[in-house]
C-alpha positions as CSV (number, residue, x, y, z in Angstrom):
1,M,103.6,103.3,65.7
2,Y,102.2,102.6,62.0
3,L,103.8,103.8,59.1
4,T,101.7,105.2,56.1
5,H,102.0,102.6,53.2
6,P,104.6,104.0,50.7
7,S,101.9,104.0,48.0
8,V,99.4,106.0,49.9
9,A,102.2,108.5,50.9
10,K,103.2,108.6,47.2
11,S,99.6,109.1,46.2
12,A,99.3,111.8,48.7
13,I,102.5,114.1,47.9
14,Q,101.3,113.5,44.2
15,Q,97.7,115.3,45.2
16,F,99.2,117.9,46.7
17,L,101.5,118.9,43.9
18,W,98.8,118.3,41.6
19,S,96.9,121.0,43.6
20,V,99.5,123.8,43.0
21,G,100.0,122.9,39.5
22,I,103.2,120.6,39.5
23,K,103.1,116.9,38.4
24,L,105.9,114.9,38.4
25,Y,107.3,112.5,35.8
26,K,110.1,109.9,35.7
27,K,112.2,110.7,32.6
28,E,111.4,107.5,30.9
29,T,107.7,107.8,31.2
30,L,107.4,111.8,30.3
31,P,104.5,112.0,27.9
32,I,105.0,112.3,24.2
33,G,104.5,115.8,23.2
34,L,106.3,118.0,26.0
35,L,109.8,118.3,25.2
36,P,111.4,117.4,21.6
37,A,115.0,116.4,22.9
38,Y,113.2,113.6,25.3
39,D,110.8,112.3,22.2
40,L,113.9,112.2,19.7
41,A,115.9,110.7,22.3
42,R,113.8,108.0,22.3
43,H,113.3,107.7,18.7
44,F,117.3,107.7,18.2
45,A,117.9,105.5,21.2
46,P,120.1,103.3,21.2
47,D,122.0,106.1,19.1
48,S,121.6,109.8,19.2
49,P,121.3,112.8,16.4
50,R,124.7,113.5,15.5
51,T,123.9,116.5,12.7
52,I,121.1,119.2,13.5
53,F,120.0,122.0,11.5
54,D,118.5,124.7,13.4
55,V,117.0,126.9,10.3
56,G,115.5,130.2,11.6
57,A,117.6,130.3,14.5
58,N,116.6,133.8,16.0
59,I,118.9,133.9,19.0
60,G,119.7,130.2,20.1
61,Q,116.8,128.9,21.8
62,T,116.5,125.9,20.4
63,A,120.1,125.7,19.4
64,V,121.0,125.5,23.3
65,H,118.1,123.0,23.7
66,F,119.7,120.8,21.7
67,A,123.4,120.9,22.6
68,T,122.4,120.9,26.3
69,H,120.8,117.2,25.4
70,F,122.9,116.0,22.8
71,K,126.3,117.1,23.1
72,Q,127.8,114.8,20.5
73,A,125.5,116.5,18.0
74,N,127.0,118.8,15.6
75,I,124.2,121.9,15.4
76,Y,124.1,124.2,12.3
77,S,122.2,127.1,13.4
78,F,121.0,129.7,10.7
79,E,120.3,133.3,11.2
80,P,120.4,135.5,8.3
81,V,120.2,139.4,9.9
82,A,123.0,140.6,11.2
83,Q,121.9,142.5,14.7
84,T,120.1,138.9,15.9
85,F,123.0,136.5,14.3
86,Q,125.1,138.7,17.2
87,Q,123.0,137.6,20.0
88,L,122.5,133.8,18.4
89,K,126.6,133.9,18.3
90,K,126.8,135.2,22.1
91,H,124.1,132.7,23.5
92,T,125.6,130.0,22.1
93,A,129.4,130.8,22.9
94,D,129.8,128.1,25.5
95,Y,128.4,125.2,23.4
96,P,131.5,124.1,21.0
97,N,128.8,121.7,18.9
98,V,127.2,124.5,17.5
99,Q,128.3,126.6,14.6
100,C,126.2,129.7,13.7
101,I,125.8,130.5,9.8
102,Q,125.0,133.9,8.7
103,L,122.5,132.5,6.0
104,A,119.2,132.3,5.2
105,L,118.1,128.7,3.8
106,S,115.5,129.1,0.7
107,D,114.8,127.5,-2.7
108,V,117.4,129.8,-4.6
109,A,120.8,131.3,-4.1
110,G,121.2,135.1,-4.2
111,E,120.1,138.3,-2.0
112,Q,117.2,139.6,-0.8
113,V,115.7,142.8,1.1
114,M,114.1,141.9,4.4
115,Y,111.9,144.0,6.1
116,L,112.7,143.7,9.8
117,Q,110.0,143.4,12.7
118,E,109.6,144.9,16.0
119,H,110.5,141.7,17.3
120,S,113.2,139.9,15.6
121,W,111.5,136.0,16.2
122,L,108.9,138.0,13.9
123,N,111.4,138.4,10.7
124,S,110.6,136.4,7.5
125,L,110.8,136.6,4.0
126,S,107.1,135.3,3.4
127,E,105.7,138.1,1.1
128,K,102.8,137.7,3.6
129,V,104.8,139.0,6.0
130,N,107.8,140.7,4.9
131,Q,105.6,143.8,5.0
132,K,107.3,147.0,3.8
133,N,109.0,149.8,6.6
134,S,111.8,151.6,6.9
135,N,113.9,149.3,8.7
136,T,115.6,146.8,6.2
137,Q,118.3,144.6,5.5
138,T,119.7,142.8,2.7
139,V,120.5,138.9,3.3
140,Q,122.2,136.1,1.5
141,L,120.3,133.0,0.7
142,H,121.3,129.6,-0.2
143,T,120.0,126.5,-0.7
144,L,120.3,123.2,1.9
145,D,121.0,121.0,-1.1
146,N,123.8,123.4,-2.1
147,F,125.1,123.8,1.4
148,C,125.2,120.0,2.2
149,A,127.2,119.5,-1.2
150,E,129.5,122.4,-0.3
151,K,130.2,121.2,3.8
152,G,130.4,117.4,2.6
153,I,127.2,116.7,4.8
154,T,125.6,113.3,3.5
155,K,122.7,113.1,6.3
156,I,120.9,115.0,8.8
157,D,119.4,113.2,11.8
158,L,116.9,116.4,13.0
159,L,115.8,119.4,10.5
160,K,114.1,122.1,12.8
161,I,112.7,124.9,10.2
162,D,111.1,128.1,12.1
163,T,111.1,131.0,9.4
164,E,107.8,132.3,9.8
165,G,105.3,131.2,6.7
166,Y,108.6,130.7,4.9
167,D,109.1,127.2,5.4
168,M,108.0,125.6,1.8
169,H,110.7,127.7,0.1
170,V,113.1,125.7,3.0
171,L,112.0,122.4,1.9
172,R,111.6,123.1,-1.6
173,G,115.6,124.0,-1.5
174,A,116.3,120.8,0.3
175,E,114.3,118.5,-2.2
176,K,117.6,116.3,-3.1
177,M,118.2,115.6,0.7
178,L,114.2,114.5,1.0
179,R,114.3,112.6,-2.4
180,N,117.5,110.3,-1.4
181,K,115.7,110.0,2.4
182,N,118.9,111.7,3.8
183,I,116.8,113.5,6.2
184,R,115.3,111.6,9.0
185,Y,113.3,114.1,11.5
186,L,111.9,117.5,10.9
187,L,111.0,119.8,13.1
188,I,108.5,122.3,11.6
189,E,106.4,125.4,13.0
190,V,102.9,125.3,11.4
191,G,99.8,127.0,11.6
192,F,96.2,125.7,11.5
193,Q,94.0,129.0,10.6
194,E,93.8,130.0,7.1
195,Q,93.8,133.6,8.1
196,D,97.3,133.0,10.1
197,T,99.9,134.9,7.5
198,Q,102.7,134.1,10.0
199,H,102.5,130.4,10.0
200,S,102.8,127.5,7.1
201,Q,99.8,125.7,6.7
202,F,100.1,122.0,8.1
203,D,98.3,120.8,5.6
204,E,100.2,121.9,3.1
205,I,103.2,120.6,4.8
206,S,102.3,117.9,5.8
207,Q,101.1,116.7,2.1
208,H,104.4,117.8,1.0
209,L,106.3,115.5,3.3
210,K,104.3,112.6,2.9
211,G,105.7,112.7,-1.1
212,F,108.9,112.0,0.6
213,G,107.5,109.0,2.8
214,F,107.2,111.1,6.2
215,S,104.3,110.9,8.8
216,I,103.3,113.1,11.6
217,R,105.0,112.0,15.1
218,G,103.8,114.6,17.5
219,F,102.9,118.1,18.4
220,Y,104.9,120.5,20.5
221,N,104.4,124.2,21.9
222,Q,100.4,124.1,21.1
223,F,99.2,127.7,21.1
224,V,95.2,127.7,21.8
225,E,93.2,129.9,23.4
226,Y,90.5,128.4,25.0
227,G,87.3,127.9,23.3
228,K,88.8,128.5,19.8
229,P,90.6,125.9,17.5
230,L,94.2,124.9,17.4
231,G,96.4,127.9,16.3
232,Y,99.8,126.9,15.6
233,V,102.2,124.4,17.0
234,D,106.0,122.6,16.1
235,A,105.0,119.9,14.4
236,L,107.8,116.5,14.2
237,F,107.6,114.1,11.2
238,G,109.7,111.2,10.7
239,L,110.3,108.7,7.9
240,A,107.8,106.1,7.9
């Protein structure tokens, strides 16, 4: 009786899985650009992120992702809208390393009226998105620099920003931390089409961060309609 060579059997299994839409990878060979946590773990190895800011946390999707993979990290999740903030607290209740803060990070401190959208993840303070309707809420604003000074935070390993086109305001409020190179990586949702008002433009964000010594490290969650240009992505920037 002859046994099939292991490599032949492995190839047959891989081909079958591929035929049904499944491709397997070993964790250490996972291609760059699939899961931010895996790539960040490689960038930080042998250490791991200790301080993560989740700006525009919504209901905790990103917070849970990073809390699961980086159990030693202190994660600060910022969400200004009251109803969404309650959901954020509920969804992160089982993760003691997640701290929820009901604030919008900006380039100024104070308060501002936000016009709430049908879907909470589309809420934004951007003038291009914040269109008037009957459902409004006044939210509190703070700058990242001042928040860090008040809390004694001297270093951020990862700053994630997803504020639906308001991202430059967040970055301007973090100028001191950026200038002093106290932020190591940034993960920002950016768009590539000028008519897209829901996302900050990649070129503007990239050029701004380049002035602080950052370069692009990868794209995640790419949205593109086949036959059309790339729409938007989560872009990872790291200090050069």
